[in-house]
N, C-alpha and C positions, 0 to 999 in steps of 0.2 A: 355727068359733070364731076370732075375730080376736085376735091377740096385741097386748097393750099394752106388753110388755117383751121385749127381745131381749138376747142375750149374744153378744159378739164374742170368740171364742177357744174352740176345742174340746179344750183340754188337760184335765188332771184338775180343776183349779180351776174353769175355765169350765163344764165339764160338771156338776160338783157344784153350782155356783150355779144352773144351769138346772134341775137336779133339785129343789133347794130351792124355787125359785120356782114350780115346777109341783106342789108337794106338796099344794096345796089345789085342784087341778083346773084351774088357769088355763093358758091356752095360752102357750107360750114358743117363740121362734125362736132357734136357736143357729147362728151362723155359724162354720164351721170351714174352715181352709185346706186340709186333707187330704181329697181325695175319698173315700178309704176310710173315714174317720171319718164323713162325711156319710151314706154308704151304710149303714154299720153301725148308726148310730142310727136311720135311717128304716126299715130293714128288720127289725132285730132288737131295737130299743130298748136297745142296748148301745153302750158305747165301749170295746171290748176293747183298743184301743191305749193308752189313757191312764188309764182308770178301770175295769179289767176286772171288778171284783166287784159292780158296781151294775147292777140292772135299772132302766132309766130309764122315767119316766112316758110314757104314750102321747100326752100333750098336748105333748111336746117335738118340734118339727120342725126338722131340721137343713137347712142350705143352704150352698152354696159360693159363692153370688152375693150380694155385699154390697149390691147394689141392692135386694134383697128387704127390707132394713131401712128403706127409705124410708117415712116416715109413722109409724114406731114412736116413741112419745113418750119412752120410758125405755130406755136402752141401757147395759148393764153391759159395760165394756171389760176383757177379761181376757187380752189378748195379752202375750207377753213384753215387758218394759219397753223393750228396745232396738229393738223393731219397732213400737211403738205409733204413732209419728208416721206411718210409711209406711202402716200399715193405715187409720188415721183419715183420711188424705188421700184415700182411696177412698170413704169413707162420704158419702152425700148430705148436704150441710150444710143443716141446717134448725133452727129453734128446738126444742130438746129437752133433756132431762136426760141428761148423760153421767156415769156412775158408774164411776170408775176403781178397778179392783180389783187392779192389778199393782203390785208394790213394787220400786222401783229408781230410779236416776238415769241420764239419758241420757248415755252415754259420750262421744258426739261433741260435745256442747254443754255438759254439766254442768247441764242443766235438770231440774227436778222434773217429774213426769208431768203435773201440772195445767197447767204452762206449755206443754208439748208439745201437750196436747189443746186448749188454748185457741187456740193458733196454727193448728192443723189444722182446727178446727171453731169458728170465731169466733161463730157464731150459737147455739151450745149453752151451757148452764149446767153447770158442772163440779161434781161432788161426788167425795169419796174414801171408799171403803169399806175399812176395815183393822181388823185385830185378830187374836186367837189362833185360827187356823182351819186345821185339817188337812182337806184336801178329802174324804177318805174318810169322816170323821165327819160333815161337813155333808151329804154324799150319803146317809148312813145315817139322817139325821134326828135326830142326837144334839144336845142343847142347846148352842147357840153364841151368844155375844154379841160384837158388833162396834161400832166407832165409825163413824158416818156423818157425815163433815165436809162441810158444804154451803157452797160459795162464795156461793150465793144466799140464805143465812141461813135463818130460820125459815119463810119463804114456800116455799122449795125443800123444806125438811124436811117441811112439811105435804103437799106433792105426793108426795114420794118414799117416806116411811115406810109408807103403806098399800100401796104397790106392792112393797116389799122385805120388810117384817116378816112372819114366819110364826110359828106356835106354838113351834117349836124354834129360831127364828133371830131374835134380838132386837137391833135396832140402837139405839145411844144417840147422841143429837144432839151435834154439835160445830160450831162456826164456824171452828175452827182447821185449815184445809186443809193449811198447811205442816207443822204439827205431826204430823198424821195421816200425811202422806207420809214425813216424815223418820224417824218411828218405824219404819215398815215397811222403809225402805231400809237404815237403819243396823243393825237387828236381823239382817238377812240376813247381813251381814258378820261380826257378832259370833257368829252361829250357826256359821259356819265355824271360828272360833277355838275355840269350845266343843267342836266335833267333834274338833279336833286334840288338845285336852286328853284327851278320851276315848280317841282312838286311841293316844296315848302312854302311857296308863294312869296319868295323874297324879293321879287320885282326885277325889272329890266336893268336898273342900275347895277345890281349885284351880278347879274349875268354878264353884262359888258365888262365889269371889273374882272370877273373870273376868266373870261376869254383872254383879256390882255395879260393878266398875270400867268395864266396857263401858257400863253405863247412865249413868255419869258422863260418858263421851265423847259419848253420844247427847244428853244434856242440853246440853253445851257447844256441840255443833254446832247443835242445834235453836235454841238461844238466839240464835245469830248470824243466823238467818233469821226471828227474831221469833216462833218457836213458843212456846207456853205450857208451862210446867213441868207444870201439871196435866194437859195433854193427854198428855205423854210419860210421866206416872205412871199413865195409864189403860190401857184395853184395847189401843189401837193402838201403845203404847210398851212399858211394862214387862210388860203381859200377854202380848203377842206375843213379847217377848224371852224370857220364862221358858219358854213353850211350845216355841219353836223351838230353844232352846239345850239342850233336855233329852230329845230323842227322835230316833231314826233315821228316824222318819216324815218328818222335815224333810230336804229335798233338800240344803240348805246344811250342816246338821249332818253328814249322811252324807258329803258331799264332804270336809269337814274331818277326819272320822274316818279316811277313806281316806288323806288326806295325812299324818295322824299315824302311820298304820301303814306309811308309807314309799312309797306309790305316788306317781307323778309327776303334777303338775298337768296337764301337756300330755296325757298318756294318759287321765286321768280326764275331762277336758273333751271330748275327741274321742269318748269312748265313751258319753257320757250321752245317753239318749233325751229326758229332761226337763231343763228349764233350772234351774240353781242360780243365781238372780239375784245372789246376793252376790258371785259370782266376777266378774261384769261391773261391779258397783257399786264394788267395793273400790278399783280404781285411780283412778276419778274422784272417789270420796269422799276418798281420801287426798290427792289433788291440791287439791281444794277446801278441805280443812282446812289444808293448808300455805299456800295463798293467803290464807286468812282468819286465819292465826296461831293456829289451834286445835290444842292437843295431843291427838292421837288415836293413842297408841302401839299399841293393840291393832289398830286398823284398818291402821296401817302394817305391823304384823307379818303380818297376813293378806295384804296386798299383796306383801310379800316372798316369802311362801310360794308365791303364785300365779305369781311370776316366777322360781322356781327354787331359792330357799333351802330348806335342809332344816328340818324341824320342830324338831329338836333345837337347831339353831343359833339359830333365831328365839326359842324359849322361853328359852334362856340369855341372850339379849340383853334380853328383857323382865325377867328376874329380876335382871339386873345394873344396872337403872336406879337412879339415886340415890333415896334415901329422901326422902319429902316429906309434907306435911300431907294428910289425907284430903279435907278441904274447902278450897277456895280462899278466901283472905281477901278480904272485901269492903271492907276499909278502904282 
C-alpha cells in the first residue's frame, strides 16, 4: 500500500496526526528524528516516548530517512517551529502540498512559518493547519475541528481536504494564511500567562479577563500583518486560545503554571522533554510588536517572566497600568 500522505515530526502532535490520517485504513509515512521512536512505532505500533497511551494503526510506517518522503504529494510538517527551516532544507524539493502544523515565529528572523517553508521548499504550495487540538484527543479519535488555510486558494483546498478530513477530524477552509499562523503563535504566549494566573491562585475572573485582553492583543498584532478579524475570531484564533488557556494538557499553560508557583524559567526549560513553543515565540513576538508600535502588555509580561522576573512582580506591573478604553477609538 503506497502512501499519499506523510508526516514530518515524531512528537506527540505529529504522531497524533499520523494516527488520525490512518484512521480510515490509509497508509501514512511518519518521519521522526529519534531512532528509538522509529523502532518503537515499527515494532510495537507505539510511541512510548511522546504519546505513550496510544496504540497506533498498523498502516503507519516510521522512517528516519527524509529521502523516503520523495514523491509523497501531501506532507504535514509538525517539527518544532524553531527547527522547521533546517528540517525542510533536507526534504527533496518537488511540487507538493506542505501543510504546516507547528505554531510559532522563527526567533532568528522574525518570520512566520509559511515564509520559512516557502524559502526552504520553493516548489511546494503551503497551507496552514491550526485550531483547538490536544494531541491525545486527536489520537483517540475524539471530534476535532480545525482551520485549513490554503495559500493556493480553493484549488489547493479541493486537493487537500479529501486527504486530511476524517469522520472525527473536520477542517474548515480559509484563504488567510497569515491569520491562521498568527492565531496559533500568539495564543501559545497567552497560554503561558494564563498558566501563571492559575499558578498564583488569582482565580477564574482574572483568567477570563486575561483571555479577553490577550485576544485584543492578538487582533492588533494580526491586523498589522493583514490578517482578517474573522479568522482570528474562529477556530485558529479564539477557539485555540480558549482551549490552550484552560487546561494543564497544554504544554504552554503548564509552563506558566509552574512559573506562577515559583519555579525558575531556566530550570523548567532545561527539564522539559517536549517543547512549549510560546517560550520561544515570546521574545521575538514582543520585539516585533515594539517594532510595529503595537501595544502587547501581556506578551511583554510573559517575556519578562521568561528572562527572570518574578511572577508576582510582573502581575503587579500589569495591574498598575493606566486605565483606558476597552476598545480603541477609530475616529
